[in-house]
N, C-alpha and C positions, 0 to 999 in steps of 0.2 A: 599547509595548515597542520597543526598538531591534533590529533584525535588520540581518545583513550579507550580501548576495548574494555577494560574493566568497567567502564560506566554501562556499556551495551550489556555486559555480561550481567551485572546487578540489576540492571531494568528487568530482565527475564527471570533472574533468581527471585527478586522480591515480587514480582508479579507474573507468574509463567504464563507463556503464550497457551492458546487453546490446544486441543489435541491436533487439530489439523494444521495449526500454525507451527507447532513445536519442530517437524522436520524442517520447516523453511527457515526458521530462525537459527537452528543448529547448524544447517549448511551455510547460512549467510556468516554466522559466527566463525565457522571453519576456515572461510576464505581470507580472513584478516591476515595481514603479514606484520606482525607486532602489533603496533599502533596505527597502522595505515588502514583506511577504509577499504573494503573488497573492490577489486577490479572487476568491471563489468566483463571484460575479456577472460577472466577465469570462471565465471559462472557458467555452469554446464546443465542445461534444463534436464538432462537424464537423471541427475542427480535429485531432483525432486518431482519426478514423473508423476506421481500420484497427486501431487498438488496442482500441476499445470492448468487444468481446468478453471482454477480459482486463482490464477495469478495474472500479473500485467506488468508491463515495463513501460514506463513514461519518461519522455524527454522533458526536462524542465529548464527554462532558463529563469533564473530567480528573479522574482518581482515582475515578470513579463509575460511568461507563457508556460502552458502545460499541455503536451500533445502525447498521444497514445502512440507507443512504438508497436507494441504488440498486447493482445488480451486473449486469455483462455476462453474457452467454450461455455462454460459456466456463467461467466461475466458477460459475454455477448448475448447470450440468451435473456439474461436478466434486464439488459438495457435495450433488447430489440434489434440490435445492429452491431456489425464489426466497426467500432471506432477507430481502427487502425490508420495513423496519419492525421486524424482530426484534433481539433482544438478541444481539449478535455473541458475547458472552461465554458464553451459555447454550449456543452451538453449540460451543464449545471444550471440550476435556476439562478435567475439574475441576483436575487437578494443574497445568494450564498458564495457567489464568485470570488469576491475580495478575501473572504475567510478561507475559502479552498486554496487560492493562489498562495496566501500566506503559509498555510500549512505545507504545501508541497515545496515552496521555497525553502522553509526550514529544513526539510528533508533533503532537498538537493545540497544545502550548505553543509550536512553532516550531522542530522538528527534523525532519531527514530521517530515515527508517528504512530500512536495507538489509539484505536477507538472502538466504539461499540455501536453497532448499528442495529436498530429495532426493526423487526418485521413481524410477519404473522404466519403460523403453520396453517395447514388446512383445517385443523381442529379449532381453530382460533385462538390457541396459546400464543402467547408472545415468543418470538424467536429472536435472541440476541446474536449477532455475528461480530467476531472481532476483525477489524482491519488493521493490517500493519503496513507501515511505508518504512522501508530500508533503504539508505544510500548506498550507493556505489561511488567510488573515487572519481572526482572530476578529472576529465581529460584535459591536459595541459594546453592544447590548442583548440579549445572550443569554450564557449559560453555554456553549452548544453550540458547538463548534468542528469545521470539518468537515476530513476528511483524504482525500486523493486516493490511491488504491491501485492498483498495476498489478503483474501477475506475468507473467513471460515463458515461460508454461507452455502447451503444445500438447496439447489433447485427443487428437489422433489418434495421439500417441506414447505415451500413457500406459497402463499396464496395470492395470486396477483390481483385478485378482485377487492383486496383490503389494502388501503394505502396507510402505511405506518408512519411513526413520527419522522423516519428517516427515508423517504422515497429515493428510489435508485438515482435519480438526479439532485439529490439533495446532499448536503454536508452531514456527516455523523456528528451529533450533539455532543456524546460522550467522547471526548478526545483530549490527549495530552501529548506534549513533545518533550522528547529527551534529548537534549543537547550533548553530543558526543565529544565536543571540542575541549581540550585541556584548558 
């Protein structure tokens, strides 16, 4: 499949990522080989070490399943467990599962996913966090596609007693998909 790195670059030039997401995006963009999606094998966690608590990698079989390969400590604290190896859709509210599967399937096929998640600070103020879904190149010998996930959310600012519009197990309401295919 043919992809276009310029679409990815324009996506983040026209709407820059969050301060926390910028190093992740810059690193992901640096892994492209011409117009080929980045390879998961080329990804080095050391290159985004500051972001690791807020990143995850998911295994996606488009239109079938999404499972967690690994998840950073900030995210595991947020959901109250380490979901490594678990079906991500089973941890999603039932009314949101089909939409979440579609979004992750789109990313697995070669699209950037971008969303804003609403939560609340301890002060009661609204806190928006940017979510990014960034595809890796598909392995030629497998139906499983890996997708890199980052959220610009801070555990210290979160008030777990208030449930926002976007609870941990729900989908992000403000979300768009940017197809990278030529």
